[in-house]
C-alpha positions as CSV (number, residue, x, y, z in Angstrom):
1,X,-47.9,-31.5,-1.1
2,X,-46.3,-31.2,-4.5
3,X,-47.7,-29.6,-7.6
4,X,-47.2,-29.8,-11.4
5,X,-46.2,-26.5,-13.0
6,X,-49.8,-26.3,-14.4
7,X,-51.4,-26.7,-11.0
8,X,-49.0,-24.2,-9.5
9,X,-49.9,-21.7,-12.2
10,X,-53.6,-22.1,-11.3
11,X,-53.0,-21.6,-7.6
12,X,-50.8,-18.5,-8.0
13,X,-52.4,-16.8,-11.0
14,X,-49.1,-16.7,-12.8
15,X,-48.6,-18.2,-16.2
16,X,-46.7,-21.4,-16.8
17,X,-44.2,-19.5,-18.9
18,X,-43.5,-17.0,-16.1
19,X,-43.0,-19.9,-13.5
20,X,-40.7,-21.7,-15.9
21,X,-38.7,-18.5,-16.5
22,X,-38.4,-17.9,-12.7
23,X,-37.2,-21.5,-12.3
24,X,-34.7,-21.3,-15.1
25,X,-33.3,-18.0,-13.9
26,X,-32.8,-19.1,-10.3
27,X,-35.5,-16.8,-8.9
28,X,-37.3,-19.9,-7.5
29,X,-35.5,-22.6,-5.7
30,X,-34.8,-25.5,-8.1
31,X,-37.9,-27.8,-8.1
32,X,-37.7,-31.6,-7.8
33,X,-38.3,-33.7,-10.9
34,X,-40.2,-36.9,-11.6
35,X,-38.4,-39.9,-13.1
36,X,-39.8,-38.6,-16.4
37,X,-38.2,-35.2,-15.9
38,X,-41.3,-33.2,-15.1
39,X,-40.9,-30.4,-12.5
40,X,-42.7,-30.8,-9.2
41,X,-43.2,-27.8,-6.9
42,X,-44.0,-27.7,-3.2
43,X,-45.8,-25.3,-0.8
44,X,-42.5,-23.6,-0.3
45,X,-42.4,-22.8,-4.0
46,X,-45.9,-21.5,-3.9
47,X,-45.2,-19.2,-1.0
48,X,-41.9,-18.1,-2.7
49,X,-43.8,-17.2,-5.8
50,X,-46.2,-15.0,-3.9
51,X,-43.2,-13.3,-2.3
52,X,-41.6,-12.8,-5.7
53,X,-44.8,-11.3,-7.1
54,X,-45.1,-8.9,-4.1
55,X,-41.4,-7.9,-4.4
56,X,-41.8,-7.3,-8.1
57,X,-44.9,-5.2,-7.5
58,X,-43.0,-2.8,-5.2
59,X,-40.2,-2.5,-7.7
60,X,-37.5,-5.0,-6.5
61,X,-35.5,-6.3,-9.4
62,X,-35.0,-9.9,-10.3
63,X,-31.2,-9.8,-9.5
64,X,-32.0,-8.7,-5.9
65,X,-34.7,-11.3,-5.5
66,X,-32.4,-14.0,-6.9
67,X,-29.7,-13.1,-4.4
68,X,-32.1,-14.1,-1.6
69,X,-31.1,-17.7,-2.3
70,X,-33.0,-20.7,-0.9
71,X,-34.8,-20.1,2.3
72,X,-37.0,-22.1,4.6
73,X,-40.8,-21.5,4.6
74,X,-40.6,-19.4,7.8
75,X,-37.9,-17.2,6.4
76,X,-39.9,-16.7,3.2
77,X,-43.0,-15.8,5.2
78,X,-41.1,-13.4,7.4
79,X,-39.7,-11.6,4.3
80,X,-43.1,-11.5,2.7
81,X,-44.5,-10.0,5.8
82,X,-41.9,-7.2,5.7
83,X,-42.7,-6.5,2.1
84,X,-46.4,-6.3,2.8
85,X,-45.8,-4.0,5.8
86,X,-43.7,-1.7,3.6
87,X,-46.5,-1.5,1.1
88,X,-49.0,-0.8,3.9
89,X,-46.9,1.9,5.4
90,X,-46.5,3.6,2.0
91,X,-50.3,3.4,1.5
92,X,-51.0,4.8,4.9
93,X,-48.6,7.8,4.2
94,X,-50.3,8.4,0.9
95,X,-53.8,8.3,2.6
96,X,-52.7,10.8,5.2
97,X,-51.3,13.2,2.5
98,X,-54.5,12.8,0.4
99,X,-56.7,13.5,3.4
100,X,-54.7,16.6,4.3
101,X,-54.7,17.8,0.7
102,X,-58.5,17.2,0.2
103,X,-59.2,19.2,3.4
104,X,-57.9,22.3,1.6
105,X,-60.1,24.4,-0.6
106,X,-57.4,25.0,-3.2
107,X,-54.7,22.3,-3.2
108,X,-51.3,23.5,-4.6
109,X,-48.4,22.0,-6.4
110,X,-46.6,21.7,-3.0
111,X,-49.3,19.2,-2.0
112,X,-48.6,17.1,-5.0
113,X,-44.8,17.2,-4.3
114,X,-45.5,16.0,-0.7
115,X,-47.7,13.2,-2.0
116,X,-45.1,12.1,-4.5
117,X,-42.2,12.2,-2.1
118,X,-43.8,10.5,0.8
119,X,-45.0,7.7,-1.5
120,X,-41.5,6.6,-2.0
121,X,-39.8,7.5,1.3
122,X,-40.4,5.5,4.4
123,X,-38.7,4.1,7.5
124,X,-36.1,2.0,5.4
125,X,-35.1,5.1,3.5
126,X,-34.7,7.1,6.8
127,X,-32.5,4.3,8.2
128,X,-30.3,4.3,5.1
129,X,-30.0,8.1,5.2
130,X,-29.2,8.1,8.9
131,X,-26.4,5.5,8.3
132,X,-24.9,7.8,5.7
133,X,-25.2,10.8,8.0
134,X,-23.5,9.1,10.9
135,X,-20.7,7.8,8.6
136,X,-20.2,11.3,7.2
137,X,-20.4,13.3,10.4
138,X,-18.6,10.9,12.6
139,X,-15.0,12.0,12.0
140,X,-13.4,10.0,14.9
141,X,-14.2,6.6,16.4
142,X,-15.4,8.3,19.6
143,X,-17.8,10.6,17.7
144,X,-19.2,7.7,15.6
145,X,-19.8,5.8,18.8
146,X,-21.7,8.7,20.3
147,X,-23.8,9.1,17.2
148,X,-24.5,5.4,17.2
149,X,-25.6,5.6,20.9
150,X,-27.9,8.5,20.0
151,X,-29.3,6.8,16.9
152,X,-32.6,5.8,18.5
153,X,-33.3,9.4,19.4
154,X,-32.4,10.7,16.0
155,X,-34.8,8.6,13.8
156,X,-38.4,9.0,14.9
157,X,-41.0,6.8,13.5
158,X,-43.7,8.4,11.3
159,X,-47.1,7.6,12.9
160,X,-49.5,5.3,10.9
161,X,-51.9,8.2,10.4
162,X,-49.7,11.3,10.5
163,X,-50.9,14.9,10.4
164,X,-49.9,17.3,7.6
165,X,-47.5,18.9,10.1
166,X,-45.9,15.6,10.9
167,X,-45.5,14.8,7.2
168,X,-43.8,18.1,6.5
169,X,-41.5,17.7,9.5
170,X,-40.6,14.2,8.3
171,X,-39.7,15.5,4.8
172,X,-37.7,18.5,6.3
173,X,-35.9,16.1,8.6
174,X,-34.8,13.9,5.7
175,X,-33.7,16.9,3.7
176,X,-31.6,18.1,6.6
177,X,-30.0,14.7,7.1
178,X,-29.0,14.7,3.4
179,X,-27.7,18.3,3.4
180,X,-24.0,18.3,2.7
181,X,-23.5,21.7,4.2
182,X,-25.2,20.7,7.5
183,X,-23.1,17.5,7.7
184,X,-19.9,19.5,7.0
185,X,-20.6,22.1,9.7
186,X,-21.4,19.5,12.3
187,X,-18.3,17.5,11.4
188,X,-16.0,20.6,11.6
189,X,-17.5,22.2,14.7
190,X,-17.4,19.1,16.8
191,X,-14.1,17.7,15.7
192,X,-12.1,19.2,18.5
193,X,-14.3,17.6,21.2
194,X,-13.7,14.0,20.1
195,X,-10.0,13.6,20.6
196,X,-10.4,12.0,24.0
197,X,-11.9,8.6,25.1
198,X,-15.6,8.4,25.1
199,X,-17.9,6.4,27.4
200,X,-21.6,6.9,26.8
201,X,-22.6,6.3,30.4
202,X,-20.2,8.8,31.7
203,X,-21.2,11.3,29.0
204,X,-24.8,10.9,29.9
205,X,-24.3,11.4,33.6
206,X,-22.0,14.4,33.2
207,X,-24.1,16.1,30.5
208,X,-27.3,15.6,32.6
209,X,-25.7,17.0,35.7
210,X,-24.3,20.0,33.8
211,X,-27.8,20.7,32.2
212,X,-29.6,20.3,35.5
213,X,-27.3,22.7,37.3
214,X,-27.6,25.3,34.5
215,X,-31.4,25.0,34.4
216,X,-31.5,25.5,38.2
217,X,-29.6,28.7,37.7
218,X,-32.0,29.7,34.9
219,X,-35.1,29.0,37.1
220,X,-33.5,30.9,40.0
221,X,-33.1,33.9,37.7
222,X,-29.3,33.9,37.8
223,X,-27.8,35.9,35.0
224,X,-25.0,34.0,33.1
225,X,-22.9,37.2,33.7
226,X,-23.4,37.2,37.5
227,X,-20.7,36.1,39.9
228,X,-23.0,33.3,41.1
229,X,-22.8,31.8,37.6
230,X,-19.1,31.3,37.6
231,X,-18.9,28.0,39.6
232,X,-21.7,26.5,37.3
233,X,-19.9,27.6,34.2
234,X,-16.5,26.3,35.4
235,X,-18.0,22.8,36.0
236,X,-19.7,23.0,32.6
237,X,-16.4,23.9,31.0
238,X,-14.8,20.8,32.5
239,X,-17.5,18.6,31.0
240,X,-17.1,20.2,27.5
241,X,-13.3,20.0,27.3
242,X,-11.7,22.5,29.6
243,X,-10.6,25.2,27.2
244,X,-12.9,28.3,27.3
245,X,-11.8,29.8,24.0
246,X,-12.0,26.5,22.2
247,X,-15.5,25.7,23.6
248,X,-16.7,29.2,22.8
249,X,-15.5,29.0,19.2
250,X,-17.4,25.8,18.8
251,X,-20.5,27.5,20.2
252,X,-20.1,30.4,17.9
253,X,-19.7,28.1,14.9
254,X,-22.5,25.9,15.9
255,X,-25.0,25.4,13.0
256,X,-28.5,26.6,14.2
257,X,-30.0,23.9,12.1
258,X,-28.9,21.4,14.8
259,X,-31.6,22.9,17.1
260,X,-34.0,22.7,14.2
261,X,-33.2,19.0,13.8
262,X,-34.5,18.2,17.3
263,X,-37.5,20.5,16.8
264,X,-38.4,18.3,13.8
265,X,-37.9,15.1,15.7
266,X,-40.3,16.4,18.3
267,X,-42.8,17.5,15.6
268,X,-42.8,14.0,14.0
269,X,-43.4,12.5,17.4
270,X,-46.3,14.8,18.0
271,X,-44.6,16.7,20.8
272,X,-44.3,20.4,21.5
273,X,-41.4,21.6,19.3
274,X,-40.5,24.3,21.8
275,X,-36.7,24.5,22.7
276,X,-35.7,21.5,24.8
277,X,-34.4,21.9,28.4
278,X,-31.0,20.9,27.1
279,X,-31.1,23.7,24.5
280,X,-32.1,26.3,27.2
281,X,-29.2,25.1,29.4
282,X,-26.7,25.3,26.6
283,X,-27.9,28.7,25.6
284,X,-27.3,30.0,29.2
285,X,-23.9,28.3,29.3
286,X,-22.9,29.9,25.9
287,X,-23.9,33.4,27.1
288,X,-22.0,32.8,30.3
289,X,-18.8,31.7,28.6
290,X,-18.9,34.7,26.3
291,X,-19.3,37.1,29.3
292,X,-16.9,35.5,31.8
293,X,-13.3,35.5,30.4
294,X,-11.5,34.2,33.5
295,X,-12.8,30.7,34.1
296,X,-11.0,27.7,35.6
297,X,-12.5,24.3,34.8
298,X,-13.7,22.5,37.9
299,X,-14.8,18.8,38.3
300,X,-18.4,18.2,37.2
301,X,-21.0,17.4,39.8
302,X,-22.8,14.2,39.1
303,X,-26.6,13.7,39.7
304,X,-27.5,11.8,42.8
């Protein structure tokens, strides 16, 4: 079905002037014309206009909308759906913050800051921030590959109806990803470990085996300073690079906010933010390396 510009204005609630402007500026695909030169619009134009209005309502500028170019009806509907879902997610975050704020007897300025911030920060902003974080921290191709492989674990999704604790964890997580000092520390402390070829599958197997062996020692009550700890530490040393002093320096320079990062990820997901088994294993290995000065790296045991 095709429409005159007047009929299209009635159907969309936009003025004839606005529709003509969008057509002239290339925001709308060029309409057909009758032999007399009158514009004729189709259902695709109608849907596209609804999309344009939605995008404008959420703050997308006309230059960006114009760059979308001509799309088929299905593409326009899919993009419209994403725009609506973005609006819905923002409203759900605002609702959660308002509920948490109203539950307090005396709301504070901090509650207003949370409401304002979460109203404009969502999953898309988290993805953009994570892209920048990986690009900044990943100093070598191997390190960037590792970060890309870990990406799914690093960016938790905020629930549709988050608690105040989840909202606060989400905000703190975004602040941490954007922190220049945190990025610099991670880049500098990990640089020495990424000068060798990296294979994610091998890294996963070796790291899992190393952590499992260290955790078994922890559960058995083995002190990291005990002679029984030496074989475990030597295999761990092989996984982490082979040079005790170099690995120990990296441990000593390790930014404690890295552990906080994973606590925040757990909090956003609604999980117990207690130290992860991997963190417990690494702490035991760190103390063992500090105590045992004479270690010879041994081949790592892989999990069966």
